[in-house]
N, C-alpha and C positions, 0 to 999 in steps of 0.2 A: 463185552461192554462197548467196544468200538462201534458196533453196528446198532446198538440198542438206542432208540430215540426216546424211550419212556424213562424219565428221571426216577420215577418210583421203583423201577426195576434195577437201577444201578446199585443200590444198597444190597439187594439180594444177590446180584451177580458178583459183587465184591466179596460178600460173605462166602459164596460158593467157591470162588477162587482161593481164598485164604484157607477155608476148611479142607479143600482138596490137598493143599500142601501139608497141612498139619495132621491129616487123618492117619498117615502112616506111623505116627508115634506109638499108637496102640494104647495110649493112656486115656481111658474113658473119662476119668475125673478131670484131667487137664483139658480135654476136648470140650467137656461141658462148661468149664470156666471160660474158655475162649468163646464158645457160642453165646454164653450169657453176656460177655463183654461186647461182642458184635451186635447183639440185640439192643443193648443199652446205648451203643454208639451209632446206631443206624441213622437217626435223624441228623446227626452231625456229619456223617459220611455223605449223606445226600446233599446237605448244604454246601459242603466242601466241593463236591463234584459239580454241582449245578450253579449255585449262586456265586461261588468264588472262582468259577471257571478253572478248576483244578484237575479236570478229567484227563487232559493230555499228560500232565505231570504224573498223575497217579498211574496211568497206563504204562508210561515209560518205566516207572519204578517196578510195576508188576512184571514187565518183560525182563528187566534186569534180575529180579528175584527168581523168575522161572529159569533164566539162563544159568544162574548159580546152582540152582537145584538140579538142573539137567547135567551139569558138570560134577555134581555131587560134592560141591565146594561148600561145606557147612559154614565155615568162617565167613565167606563172602555172602552167603545167604543171610546169615544173622546180621552182618553189617548193613546190607541193603534193607532188610526188614526194619531194623532199628531206625535207619534214616527215613524210610517210608512213613513209619508211624510218627516219628518226631516232627518231620517236616509238615505233615498234615495237621498235627496238633498246633504247631507254631503258626501256621497259616490261619487256623481258626482263632487262635488267641489274638493275633495281630488284627483280625477283623472284628474283634470284640465279642465274638460268639462264645468263646471259652474265657471265663474270668479267673477261675481258680484251677490250678493243676495240682 
């Protein structure tokens, strides 16, 4: 994502990153639900990353999440992921893009 200039691709790259992390769970139903969520949220992710200039924050959180996964620190990975998702949602809500949670 750091090198990708095309905003339209950011959502797909974000989804690929997250799916790569979750794919090892082996739960096809859960992975399907996550994929459906990513598809539904794609336009919001692109707004967050482009219009709200959140790309640097998101990438820093991605790196933090990946570091926790590499250390096999599940508790830290969950903490970082929750923060990543909640911070993005809060940013969208503050911008008036998300009205109801």
